VEXFI-27970 format. One record per residue: x, y, z of N, C-alpha, C in turn. Coordinates in steps of 0.1 Angstrom, whole numbers, plus 5000, padded with zeros to 4 digits. Layout:
<pts>
XYZXYZXYZ;...
</pts>
This chain:
<pts>
433730965537433831015523432531015516;432131115510430931115503431131055489;430030995482430230915470430731005459;430531145457431031215446432331295450;432831265461434131335465435131315454;435731425448436631415439436131445424;434731445423434131475411433931635409;434331675399434131835395433031855384;432231935388431131975379431232105376;430932145364431032275357429632305353;428832405360427532415357427232555352;426832545340426532685333424932715333;424232635340422732635340422232765348;421032795347420532915355419032885359;418532975368417132955373417032845383;416332745381416232645390416432505385;416032465374416032325368417532275369;418532345362419932305363420532325377;420432455383421132475396420732365406;419232315407418832225417419532095415;419732055401420331935397421831945402;422532045401423932045404424032065419;423132115426423132125441423031985446;422231905440422031755445423531695443;424231725432425531665430426531705443;426131845445427031895456426731825470;425531805471425131735484425731595484;425931535473426631405473428031405473;428731535474430031545477430931605464;430231645453430831685441431331825444;432431875437432732005438432132075427;431132165429430332235418430932375417;431132395403431632545400430432605391;429932705398428732765390429332895380;428932875368429432975358428333065355;428433195359427433285356427833395346;426933465341427233585333427533695343;428133805339428633915349427533965357;426233965352425034015360424533905371;425133775368424733685377423333615373;423133495380421833425377420733515382;419633505374418533585376417933575390;418133455395417433425409418233475420;419533535417420033605427419133725432;418333775424417533885426416033855428;415633725430414333695431413933645445;413133755449412733735464413533825475;413233815487413833885496415333845499;416033945503417633925504417934025516;418933955523419634025533420934085529;421634035516422634075511422534085496;422934185488422834195474423234065467;422434015458422833895451422633755457;421933775469421733645477420333645481;419433635471417833655472417533495476;416233485481415833375486415733255476;415233275464415133165454416533115450;417533205449418833165448419333075458;419133095470419633025482419132895481;417832865476417232735475417832635466;418632675458419232585448420732605444;421432665453422732685451423732685463;423332605473424332585483425332495480;426432505487427632425486428332435472;428232545466428932575453430032675453;430932685443431732795442431132865429;431632985427431033045414432133135407;431833165396432733245388431833315376;432233435375431433515366432333535352;431733485341432433495328431433545318;431933635310431033685298431533615286;430833505283431233415273431333475258;430733605257430933675245432233715241;433133725253434633755251435433625249;436333645241437233525238438033495250;438433585258439333545269438433465280;437233515281436333435290436133285284;436033275271435833135266437133045268;438233115267439533035270439533005284;439033095294439133065308438132935310;437032935303436032835304436732705300;437332705290437932575285438832525294;439732605300440632565312440032505323;438632545326437932485337437432365332;436932345319436332225313437432115314;438632155311439832045310439931985324;439432045334439631975347438231915351;437231925344435931885348435731745345;434731685353434231545351432731565343;432131665347430731695341430731835337;430131855325429631995321428231995318;427532075325426032095322425732235320;424532255312423932375308422632365306;421832475306420432485302420132575292;421132605283420832695270420132615260;419532695251419032625239420032585230;419932445225421032385217421532485205;420732545200421232645188422132755193;422232785205423132885211424432845213;424732715213425932665218427132675207;426832635195427932635185428732755184;428132875185428732995183429733025196;429432965207430232975219431432875219;431332775210432332665210432132555222;430832555227430632475237429432355233;429332335221428332225216428932095221;428031985222428431865227429631805218;429531815205430531735196431931805198;431931935199433231995201433831955214;433031975225433731945237434031805240;433131705236433431555238434631505229;434831565217435931535209437231585215;437231695222438331755229438431685242;437431645249437731585263436831465263;437331355258436531235258435931165270;436631205282436131145293435031235299;434631355294433631455299432231395297;431531405308430031385308429431515305;428831525293428131645290426631645290;426031715298424631705302423931835295;423031805287422331905281420831915288;420532015295419332025302418232115293;417432055286416732125275415332115279;414632225271413032215273412532115266;413032065255412431965245413531885241;413331755237414331665231414631725217;415831705213416431765200415931675189;415331565191414831475181413431485176;412731605181411431625177411131765172;409931805168409731925161409632055172;409632025185409732125194411232155198;412132105193413532125196414032265195;414732315205415132445205414232545209;412932515213411932615219412332655233;412132775237412432815251411332755259;411632725273410632655282411032705295;409932715303410032735317408832655324;409032665336408132575345406732585340;406132705339404732725336404332655323;405232675313405032615300404932475300;406032415307405932265309404732215317;404332285327403332235334401932225326;401932335318400832335309400732215298;402132205291402132125280402031975285;402531955296402731815301401331745307;400331835309399131785314398731825328;399731895335399531915350398332025351;398332135342397332225344395932165340;395932065331394631995327394231915339;395131845346394731775358394231855368;394631965370394032065380392632105375;392332115363391032145356390132015358;390631905358389831795360389431775374;390231815383389731805397389031925403;389332045398388832175405387932245395;387932195383387032285373387832405366;389032435371389732545366391232505362;391732535350392932515347393932595355;394732525363395932595371397132545372;398132615375399332535378399432505392;400332405394400532385408401332495415;401032515428401632625435403032595439;403832525430405232505433405832475420;407032505418407732495405408132345401;406932275402406932125400407832065389;407732135377408532075365409932105366;410332225371411732255373412332165383;411632135395412232055404412231915403;411231855396411131715393412231685381;412331775371413131745361414631765367;414931855377416231855382416631725388;415831655396416231535403416431425391;415631425381415931345370417331365363;417631485362418931535356420031475365;419931505377421031445387421131285385;420131225384420131085383420731045369;420431115359420931085346422531105345;422831215352424331245352425131155360;424431085371425030985379425230855371;424230835364424330705356425430715346;425530845340426530855329428030855336;428130905348429330885355429730745358;428630665362428930515364429130455352;428730495339429130425327430530455324;430930565327432330635324433330545333;432830505346433730425354434030295348;433030235341433130095335433830105321;433630225313434130215299435330305297;435430415307436430515304436130635294;434730625290434330715281433130805286;433230935284432231025286431131015276;430431135275429431135263428431225266;427431235258426331325259425131265266;424431345274423331305280422231415279;421131405274420131495272418831475284;418531575290417331575300416431665295;415331625288414431725282413131735292;412931875295411831895306410431825300;410031865289408731815284408531665286;409431585280409231435281409331385294;410231455303410231415317409031425325;408331545323407231565329406031485324;405931465311404831375307404931245311;406231195312406331055318406031065332;406431155339406031185354404631175355;403831245349402431255351401631135346;402231055336401430945331401730815339;402530815349402830695358401430645362;400630725366399330685371398230735362;398330845354397330905347397130855332;398030775327397730705315396730625317;396530545327395330475333394830375322;393530405318392930305309393530325295;394230425292394930435279396230355277;396530275288397530165286397130065276;395830055273395329935265394830015253;394729915242394229945229393129845225;391929875224391430005228391430045241;391330175245391230215260390230145268;390530095279389630045287388930145298;389430265298388930365307389630495301;389030615306389630735301391030765309;391930855303393030885309392730955324;393630935334393331005346393030895357;393730905368393630805379392430855387;391330805389390130855396390530905412;391230825419391430845432391930985434;392931025426393531145429392931265423;391831235413391231355406389831375412;389431305422387931345429388331475437;387331565436387331685443387431655458;387131525463387131505477388631465482;389531455472391031425477391631545480;391431575494391831695501391931665515;392531745523392531715538391031725543;390631635552389431645556389031745567;387931805567387531915578387231825590;387731865600387331805615386531905622;386031885634385231985641386032095645;387432105644388132225648389232255640;389332185627390532225618390432115607;391532065604391831975592392631865596;392431745588393431635591393731575577;395031525575395331435564395231295568;394331235562393931095567393831005554;394630895553394430795543394230655546;393030615549392630485549392930435535;393530315533393830285520393530135516;394030055525393929905524392429875528;392029755525390629705528390629685545;391729665551391829655566391529785572;392329885566392130025570390730065571;389930035559388530085558387630005567;387929875570387129795579387229845593;388529885596388729955611388130085611;388130165601387530295601386030285602;385330205594383830195595383430135608;384230045614383930005627384030105637;385030185636385130295646384030395646;383430425635382330515634381030455635;381030335639379730255642378930205629;379630205617379030165606379730035599;379929935607380829825603380329765588;379029765586378329705575378929775562;379329895563379829975551381129895545;381929835553382929765548382629655538;381529605539381029505529380129545518;379929685519379129755508379929715494;379129675483379729635471380629755465;380329865468381029985463382429995470;382529945481383729955489384429845494;384029725489384329595494385929565492;386429625480387929585477388529715470;389729715466390429825461389829865447;389529765440388929795427387629865427;386729825436385429875437385630015443;386530045453386730165460387130265448;388030225440388530315429387530355420;386630265416385430305409384530405415;384330405429383430475436384130575446;385330625442386130685451385530825457;384730885448384231005452383230985463;382330895461381330855471381930815484;382930735483383630685495384230805504;384930885496385730995504384431105509;383531115502382431205507381831155520;381531035518380930965531381930965543;383130935540383930915551384231065557;384331155548384431295552383331345563;382131305561381031335569381331275584;381831155584382231095597383231165604;384431215597385431275602385131415608;384231475602383931605605383231615620;382831495625382131495639383231505650;384331475648385431465659386531585656;387231605667388331695666389531645660;390431725655391631685649392531595659;392631635671393331555681392631415682;391331415683390631285684391131195672;391031255660391331155648392831125647;393731205652395031175653395231055662;394631065673394930955683394130825677;393030845672392230735668393030655656;393630735647394230685635395530615640;396230665650397330605655396930455662;395830465668395530325674395130235663;394330275652394030205643395030165632;396230225633397330205624396830255609;396230375609395730435597396630555595;397330575584398130685582397330815584;397930905591397331035594398331135599;398031275597398831385602398131505600;398531605610397831735608398431795596;397631905593398031995582399032095586;400132105580401232205585401332325575;401332435581401632555573403132565571;403532635561404932645557405632705569;405132795576405732855587405932775600;405132665600405332565610406532465608;407032455597408032345594409232345602;409832485603411032495611410832455626;409732445631409432405646408932265646;408932195635408432065636409431975644;408931895653409831825663410631725655;410131665645410931555638412031625630;411831735624412631805615413931865625;413331905636414331965646415331855649;414731735654415531635658416631585648;416131575635417131525624418031645620;417931765625418831875620418531925605;417331915602416831935588417232085583;416932175593417332325590418632355597;419332425589420732465595420832625593;421432675604421732815603423132845601;423532905589424832935586425433065588;426633085592427233215592428333215581;428033315573429033345563429933475567;431133475562431833595565431133715560;430933815569429933925564430434015553;429634045544430034135533429334275534;428334285542427634405544427334415560;427234555565427234565580425934495586;424934475578423734415584423534275579;424534205575424534055572424033985584;423133895582422633815593422833655589;422833575598422933425595421833385586;422033285578421033245569420533105573;419233065571418732945573418632865560;419332745559419332665548418732525552;418232465541417932315544419332235543;419332145554420532075554420431945546;421531885542421431745536420731645546;419831565540419031485549419231335547;420431305541420831155539422131135544;422231005546423530955551424130855540;425330855538426130755529427130675538;426830545539427730455547428430535560;427630575568427830645580428630785577;428730825564429230955562428131055561;428031165569427031245570427231355561;426231385550426431495541426231625548;426931725545426731865551426631965540;426432075544426132205536427332305538;427732395529428532485531428232605522;428732715524428432835513429432815502;430432735504431432755493431732895490;431732945478432033085474430933135466;429733075467428633105458428033255461;428433315473427933435476428433555467;429433535459429933645452430333595438;430933685430431533665417432933655417;433533595406434933595405435833525417;435133425422435633365435436133235434;436133175422436733055419437933085412;439133035416440433065410440332995397;440733065386440733015372442032955370;442032825362443332765360444232855349;445532845351446332925343446932835332;
</pts>
Protein backbone atom coordinates (compact mmCIF):
# COMPACT_ATOMS: atom_id res chain seq x y z
CA UNK A 1 0.00 0.00 0.00
CA UNK A 2 1.41 3.35 -1.02
CA UNK A 3 1.34 6.19 1.54
CA UNK A 4 -1.31 8.35 -0.18
CA UNK A 5 -3.61 5.54 -1.26
CA UNK A 6 -7.18 6.73 -0.65
CA UNK A 7 -6.28 10.43 -0.90
CA UNK A 8 -8.07 12.27 -3.70
CA UNK A 9 -6.46 15.36 -5.25
CA UNK A 10 -8.31 17.78 -7.50
CA UNK A 11 -5.77 19.69 -9.58
CA UNK A 12 -6.77 22.78 -11.57
CA UNK A 13 -3.17 23.87 -12.23
CA UNK A 14 -1.50 24.02 -15.63
CA UNK A 15 1.88 24.06 -17.39
CA UNK A 16 4.54 22.47 -15.09
CA UNK A 17 4.64 23.98 -11.57
CA UNK A 18 1.31 22.57 -10.36
CA UNK A 19 1.11 19.47 -12.56
CA UNK A 20 4.53 18.26 -11.45
CA UNK A 21 3.49 18.75 -7.81
CA UNK A 22 0.33 16.70 -8.28
CA UNK A 23 2.25 14.08 -10.27
CA UNK A 24 4.49 13.64 -7.23
CA UNK A 25 1.38 13.06 -5.11
CA UNK A 26 0.16 10.55 -7.70
CA UNK A 27 3.51 8.76 -7.50
CA UNK A 28 2.93 8.47 -3.75
CA UNK A 29 -0.40 6.76 -4.38
CA UNK A 30 -2.95 9.59 -4.49
CA UNK A 31 -5.80 9.60 -6.98
CA UNK A 32 -5.25 12.80 -8.96
CA UNK A 33 -7.99 14.26 -11.13
CA UNK A 34 -6.69 16.91 -13.51
CA UNK A 35 -9.30 19.55 -14.34
CA UNK A 36 -8.58 21.29 -17.65
CA UNK A 37 -10.35 23.84 -19.84
CA UNK A 38 -12.00 22.44 -22.99
CA UNK A 39 -8.87 23.19 -25.05
CA UNK A 40 -6.69 21.35 -22.54
CA UNK A 41 -3.50 22.27 -20.73
CA UNK A 42 -1.19 24.23 -23.05
CA UNK A 43 1.58 21.66 -22.53
CA UNK A 44 -0.54 19.10 -24.38
CA UNK A 45 0.71 20.88 -27.48
CA UNK A 46 4.28 21.69 -26.40
CA UNK A 47 6.85 19.54 -28.18
CA UNK A 48 6.64 16.46 -30.37
CA UNK A 49 3.65 14.16 -30.08
CA UNK A 50 2.69 10.74 -31.45
CA UNK A 51 -0.96 11.40 -30.61
CA UNK A 52 -2.87 14.70 -30.56
CA UNK A 53 -2.91 16.27 -27.11
CA UNK A 54 -0.10 14.07 -25.79
CA UNK A 55 2.98 16.21 -26.42
CA UNK A 56 6.32 15.57 -24.78
CA UNK A 57 6.24 18.31 -22.13
CA UNK A 58 2.76 17.24 -21.05
CA UNK A 59 3.91 13.65 -20.61
CA UNK A 60 6.72 14.78 -18.30
CA UNK A 61 4.41 16.02 -15.55
CA UNK A 62 1.06 14.27 -15.92
CA UNK A 63 1.57 10.55 -15.47
CA UNK A 64 -0.83 8.45 -13.39
CA UNK A 65 -3.67 10.99 -13.45
CA UNK A 66 -7.27 11.07 -14.56
CA UNK A 67 -8.61 14.09 -16.40
CA UNK A 68 -11.83 15.96 -17.00
CA UNK A 69 -12.52 19.03 -19.13
CA UNK A 70 -14.68 21.75 -17.58
CA UNK A 71 -15.42 25.23 -18.85
CA UNK A 72 -15.66 27.01 -15.50
CA UNK A 73 -17.29 30.02 -17.14
CA UNK A 74 -20.40 27.84 -17.35
CA UNK A 75 -22.58 27.35 -14.27
CA UNK A 76 -23.12 23.64 -14.99
CA UNK A 77 -19.35 23.12 -15.06
CA UNK A 78 -18.94 24.93 -11.74
CA UNK A 79 -21.63 22.71 -10.22
CA UNK A 80 -19.80 19.64 -11.51
CA UNK A 81 -16.57 20.97 -10.02
CA UNK A 82 -18.24 21.42 -6.63
CA UNK A 83 -19.38 17.80 -6.75
CA UNK A 84 -15.77 16.78 -7.29
CA UNK A 85 -14.52 19.07 -4.52
CA UNK A 86 -16.99 17.45 -2.11
CA UNK A 87 -15.14 14.16 -2.57
CA UNK A 88 -11.62 15.60 -2.56
CA UNK A 89 -8.98 15.76 0.15
CA UNK A 90 -6.84 18.32 -1.69
CA UNK A 91 -7.82 21.17 -4.00
CA UNK A 92 -4.93 22.85 -5.80
CA UNK A 93 -4.63 25.50 -8.48
CA UNK A 94 -2.11 27.88 -10.05
CA UNK A 95 -4.48 30.73 -10.96
CA UNK A 96 -3.85 34.30 -9.88
CA UNK A 97 -5.77 34.86 -6.63
CA UNK A 98 -7.88 37.72 -8.01
CA UNK A 99 -9.43 35.32 -10.57
CA UNK A 100 -10.87 32.91 -8.00
CA UNK A 101 -13.76 34.79 -6.41
CA UNK A 102 -15.74 35.11 -9.62
CA UNK A 103 -15.60 31.34 -10.05
CA UNK A 104 -16.61 30.63 -6.47
CA UNK A 105 -13.40 28.74 -5.74
CA UNK A 106 -11.55 31.18 -3.50
CA UNK A 107 -10.06 29.69 -0.31
CA UNK A 108 -12.59 31.19 2.09
CA UNK A 109 -15.58 29.90 0.13
CA UNK A 110 -14.32 26.35 -0.29
CA UNK A 111 -12.87 25.91 3.20
CA UNK A 112 -16.06 27.21 4.84
CA UNK A 113 -18.04 24.71 2.79
CA UNK A 114 -15.56 21.84 3.13
CA UNK A 115 -13.64 22.30 6.41
CA UNK A 116 -11.50 19.16 5.96
CA UNK A 117 -10.27 20.30 2.56
CA UNK A 118 -6.58 21.09 2.11
CA UNK A 119 -6.60 24.06 -0.26
CA UNK A 120 -3.24 24.73 -1.96
CA UNK A 121 -2.66 27.98 -3.82
CA UNK A 122 0.38 27.74 -6.09
CA UNK A 123 1.08 31.41 -6.76
CA UNK A 124 3.80 33.44 -8.39
CA UNK A 125 4.14 35.67 -5.33
CA UNK A 126 2.89 35.68 -1.76
CA UNK A 127 -0.43 37.43 -1.26
CA UNK A 128 1.09 39.43 1.62
CA UNK A 129 3.40 41.66 -0.44
CA UNK A 130 3.24 44.28 -3.19
CA UNK A 131 3.83 41.70 -5.95
CA UNK A 132 0.67 39.76 -5.03
CA UNK A 133 -1.39 38.76 -8.04
CA UNK A 134 1.30 39.34 -10.64
CA UNK A 135 1.63 36.75 -13.40
CA UNK A 136 4.76 34.61 -13.23
CA UNK A 137 6.47 31.96 -15.29
CA UNK A 138 9.75 30.14 -14.85
CA UNK A 139 11.87 32.69 -16.74
CA UNK A 140 10.47 35.57 -14.70
CA UNK A 141 11.14 33.82 -11.41
CA UNK A 142 14.65 32.73 -12.45
CA UNK A 143 15.45 36.37 -13.14
CA UNK A 144 13.82 37.86 -10.04
CA UNK A 145 15.21 35.24 -7.65
CA UNK A 146 18.84 35.83 -8.64
CA UNK A 147 19.46 32.76 -10.82
CA UNK A 148 20.16 34.76 -13.98
CA UNK A 149 22.49 37.02 -11.98
CA UNK A 150 24.35 33.97 -10.65
CA UNK A 151 24.92 32.84 -14.22
CA UNK A 152 26.27 36.31 -15.03
CA UNK A 153 28.61 36.20 -12.01
CA UNK A 154 30.04 32.92 -13.26
CA UNK A 155 30.03 33.36 -17.03
CA UNK A 156 29.86 37.11 -17.62
CA UNK A 157 26.43 36.93 -19.26
CA UNK A 158 23.00 36.97 -17.62
CA UNK A 159 21.32 33.72 -18.65
CA UNK A 160 18.59 31.38 -17.51
CA UNK A 161 19.48 27.84 -16.53
CA UNK A 162 18.77 25.46 -19.44
CA UNK A 163 16.05 23.75 -17.42
CA UNK A 164 12.80 25.02 -15.94
CA UNK A 165 14.42 25.13 -12.52
CA UNK A 166 11.88 27.40 -10.83
CA UNK A 167 8.85 25.40 -11.95
CA UNK A 168 10.38 22.08 -10.94
CA UNK A 169 11.89 23.19 -7.64
CA UNK A 170 8.68 24.93 -6.56
CA UNK A 171 6.66 21.87 -7.58
CA UNK A 172 8.59 19.69 -5.16
CA UNK A 173 8.16 22.27 -2.39
CA UNK A 174 4.43 22.42 -3.15
CA UNK A 175 4.09 18.66 -2.85
CA UNK A 176 5.95 18.78 0.46
CA UNK A 177 3.72 21.58 1.79
CA UNK A 178 0.56 19.69 0.79
CA UNK A 179 1.83 16.56 2.54
CA UNK A 180 2.50 18.60 5.70
CA UNK A 181 -1.04 20.01 5.55
CA UNK A 182 -2.50 16.52 5.15
CA UNK A 183 -0.48 15.34 8.15
CA UNK A 184 -1.81 18.28 10.19
CA UNK A 185 -5.35 17.33 9.16
CA UNK A 186 -4.76 13.79 10.43
CA UNK A 187 -3.95 15.28 13.84
CA UNK A 188 -6.58 18.02 14.03
CA UNK A 189 -9.33 16.98 11.64
CA UNK A 190 -9.12 20.38 9.99
CA UNK A 191 -8.05 21.32 6.51
CA UNK A 192 -7.01 24.81 5.58
CA UNK A 193 -5.20 27.06 3.15
CA UNK A 194 -1.60 26.48 2.08
CA UNK A 195 0.19 29.01 -0.13
CA UNK A 196 3.29 28.09 -2.13
CA UNK A 197 4.72 31.24 -3.78
CA UNK A 198 7.32 30.70 -6.51
CA UNK A 199 9.30 33.88 -5.89
CA UNK A 200 9.88 33.33 -2.19
CA UNK A 201 10.53 29.62 -2.73
CA UNK A 202 13.28 30.25 -5.28
CA UNK A 203 14.89 33.11 -3.33
CA UNK A 204 15.08 30.76 -0.34
CA UNK A 205 16.47 28.00 -2.57
CA UNK A 206 19.18 30.24 -4.04
CA UNK A 207 20.25 31.79 -0.75
CA UNK A 208 20.97 28.49 1.03
CA UNK A 209 24.61 28.94 0.01
CA UNK A 210 24.57 32.29 -1.76
CA UNK A 211 23.51 34.55 1.11
CA UNK A 212 27.05 33.72 2.24
CA UNK A 213 28.73 36.71 3.93
CA UNK A 214 25.40 38.56 4.12
CA UNK A 215 24.29 36.25 6.89
CA UNK A 216 26.13 38.72 9.11
CA UNK A 217 25.62 42.37 9.93
CA UNK A 218 27.75 44.04 8.80
CA UNK A 219 28.45 41.56 5.96
CA UNK A 220 31.65 39.54 6.30
CA UNK A 221 31.83 38.88 2.55
CA UNK A 222 29.84 39.56 -0.59
CA UNK A 223 26.81 37.44 -1.42
CA UNK A 224 27.62 34.40 -3.54
CA UNK A 225 29.36 31.12 -2.68
CA UNK A 226 32.78 31.30 -4.39
CA UNK A 227 33.22 27.56 -4.99
CA UNK A 228 30.24 27.33 -7.32
CA UNK A 229 30.72 30.74 -8.95
CA UNK A 230 34.27 30.32 -10.21
CA UNK A 231 34.36 29.83 -14.01
CA UNK A 232 36.49 26.75 -13.32
CA UNK A 233 33.54 24.94 -11.78
CA UNK A 234 32.81 22.79 -14.81
CA UNK A 235 33.69 19.33 -16.10
CA UNK A 236 37.45 19.07 -16.51
CA UNK A 237 38.88 18.47 -19.96
CA UNK A 238 40.86 15.25 -20.25
CA UNK A 239 43.18 14.11 -23.02
CA UNK A 240 40.22 12.60 -24.88
CA UNK A 241 37.07 14.17 -23.46
CA UNK A 242 35.72 15.41 -20.13
CA UNK A 243 35.24 14.16 -16.60
CA UNK A 244 33.22 15.30 -13.60
CA UNK A 245 35.65 15.08 -10.69
CA UNK A 246 35.23 16.47 -7.22
CA UNK A 247 38.05 16.22 -4.73
CA UNK A 248 36.43 17.94 -1.75
CA UNK A 249 37.94 16.94 1.57
CA UNK A 250 41.53 17.57 2.60
CA UNK A 251 42.17 13.82 2.25
CA UNK A 252 40.86 13.88 -1.32
CA UNK A 253 43.21 16.72 -2.25
CA UNK A 254 46.17 15.15 -0.51
CA UNK A 255 45.63 11.93 -2.48
CA UNK A 256 45.13 13.84 -5.73
CA UNK A 257 48.31 15.91 -5.38
CA UNK A 258 50.30 12.82 -4.46
CA UNK A 259 48.94 11.04 -7.54
CA UNK A 260 50.07 13.82 -9.89
CA UNK A 261 53.53 13.95 -8.30
CA UNK A 262 53.03 17.21 -6.40
CA UNK A 263 52.43 16.12 -2.79
CA UNK A 264 53.76 19.42 -1.39
CA UNK A 265 50.74 21.26 -2.84
CA UNK A 266 48.57 19.64 -0.17
CA UNK A 267 50.43 21.78 2.39
CA UNK A 268 50.36 24.98 0.31
CA UNK A 269 48.74 27.66 2.54
CA UNK A 270 46.21 28.33 -0.22
CA UNK A 271 44.97 24.74 -0.20
CA UNK A 272 45.74 23.37 3.24
CA UNK A 273 42.14 23.26 4.52
CA UNK A 274 38.61 23.88 3.31
CA UNK A 275 38.55 27.52 4.43
CA UNK A 276 41.73 28.28 2.49
CA UNK A 277 40.55 26.32 -0.53
CA UNK A 278 37.27 28.26 -0.56
CA UNK A 279 39.17 31.57 -0.64
CA UNK A 280 41.43 30.36 -3.46
CA UNK A 281 39.04 28.05 -5.27
CA UNK A 282 39.67 29.48 -8.74
CA UNK A 283 43.42 28.97 -8.45
CA UNK A 284 42.93 25.47 -7.09
CA UNK A 285 40.59 24.28 -9.81
CA UNK A 286 42.66 25.84 -12.59
CA UNK A 287 45.79 24.12 -11.24
CA UNK A 288 44.04 20.77 -10.88
CA UNK A 289 42.54 21.09 -14.35
CA UNK A 290 46.02 21.28 -15.84
CA UNK A 291 46.94 17.96 -14.23
CA UNK A 292 43.70 16.28 -15.28
CA UNK A 293 44.20 17.29 -18.93
CA UNK A 294 47.28 15.04 -19.13
CA UNK A 295 45.33 11.78 -18.75
CA UNK A 296 42.42 10.12 -20.51
CA UNK A 297 38.92 10.00 -19.13
CA UNK A 298 39.25 6.24 -18.51
CA UNK A 299 42.53 6.81 -16.65
CA UNK A 300 40.96 9.34 -14.33
CA UNK A 301 37.84 7.29 -13.71
CA UNK A 302 39.99 4.35 -12.65
CA UNK A 303 42.30 6.58 -10.62
CA UNK A 304 39.46 8.28 -8.78
CA UNK A 305 37.88 4.94 -7.98
CA UNK A 306 41.17 3.80 -6.47
CA UNK A 307 41.63 7.06 -4.55
CA UNK A 308 37.94 7.15 -3.49
CA UNK A 309 37.44 10.56 -5.08
CA UNK A 310 33.93 11.10 -6.49
CA UNK A 311 34.06 11.12 -10.30
CA UNK A 312 31.87 10.28 -13.27
CA UNK A 313 31.85 10.70 -17.04
CA UNK A 314 29.80 13.44 -18.67
CA UNK A 315 26.53 11.95 -19.93
CA UNK A 316 24.55 13.29 -22.86
CA UNK A 317 20.77 13.29 -22.50
CA UNK A 318 20.48 10.65 -25.19
CA UNK A 319 22.89 8.40 -23.24
CA UNK A 320 20.69 8.21 -20.14
CA UNK A 321 18.23 5.53 -21.35
CA UNK A 322 21.24 3.25 -21.89
CA UNK A 323 22.86 3.95 -18.53
CA UNK A 324 23.45 0.53 -16.90
CA UNK A 325 22.43 1.68 -13.44
CA UNK A 326 19.18 3.26 -14.66
CA UNK A 327 18.47 0.14 -16.72
CA UNK A 328 19.02 -2.12 -13.71
CA UNK A 329 16.68 -0.07 -11.51
CA UNK A 330 13.92 0.11 -14.14
CA UNK A 331 14.08 3.89 -14.22
CA UNK A 332 12.58 4.14 -17.70
CA UNK A 333 9.30 2.39 -18.48
CA UNK A 334 7.71 1.70 -21.85
CA UNK A 335 3.94 1.90 -21.60
CA UNK A 336 1.25 0.70 -23.97
CA UNK A 337 -1.93 2.72 -23.85
CA UNK A 338 -5.08 1.65 -25.71
CA UNK A 339 -4.47 3.12 -29.17
CA UNK A 340 -6.54 6.08 -30.24
CA UNK A 341 -4.86 6.65 -33.59
CA UNK A 342 -3.62 4.09 -36.13
CA UNK A 343 0.00 5.19 -35.73
CA UNK A 344 0.00 5.21 -31.91
CA UNK A 345 3.27 3.88 -30.52
CA UNK A 346 4.34 2.91 -26.98
CA UNK A 347 5.55 5.79 -24.84
CA UNK A 348 8.69 5.99 -22.72
CA UNK A 349 8.07 7.41 -19.27
CA UNK A 350 10.16 7.92 -16.16
CA UNK A 351 9.24 5.28 -13.62
CA UNK A 352 8.75 5.98 -9.95
CA UNK A 353 12.16 5.57 -8.37
CA UNK A 354 11.38 5.14 -4.70
CA UNK A 355 10.10 2.35 -2.47
CA UNK A 356 7.78 2.67 0.51
CA UNK A 357 7.92 -0.06 3.12
CA UNK A 358 8.53 -2.72 0.46
CA UNK A 359 5.69 -1.29 -1.66
CA UNK A 360 6.99 -0.34 -5.08
CA UNK A 361 5.48 2.76 -6.61
CA UNK A 362 4.42 2.34 -10.20
CA UNK A 363 3.10 4.48 -13.02
CA UNK A 364 0.02 4.26 -15.17
CA UNK A 365 -1.68 6.37 -17.76
CA UNK A 366 -4.87 6.67 -15.79
CA UNK A 367 -7.18 8.55 -18.15
CA UNK A 368 -5.03 11.58 -18.76
CA UNK A 369 -4.76 10.92 -22.48
CA UNK A 370 -8.19 12.35 -23.17
CA UNK A 371 -10.87 14.73 -21.97
CA UNK A 372 -14.18 14.02 -20.21
CA UNK A 373 -12.73 10.72 -19.01
CA UNK A 374 -13.30 11.03 -15.26
CA UNK A 375 -16.88 10.16 -14.31
CA UNK A 376 -18.52 13.17 -12.69
CA UNK A 377 -20.42 12.64 -9.43
CA UNK A 378 -24.17 12.97 -9.75
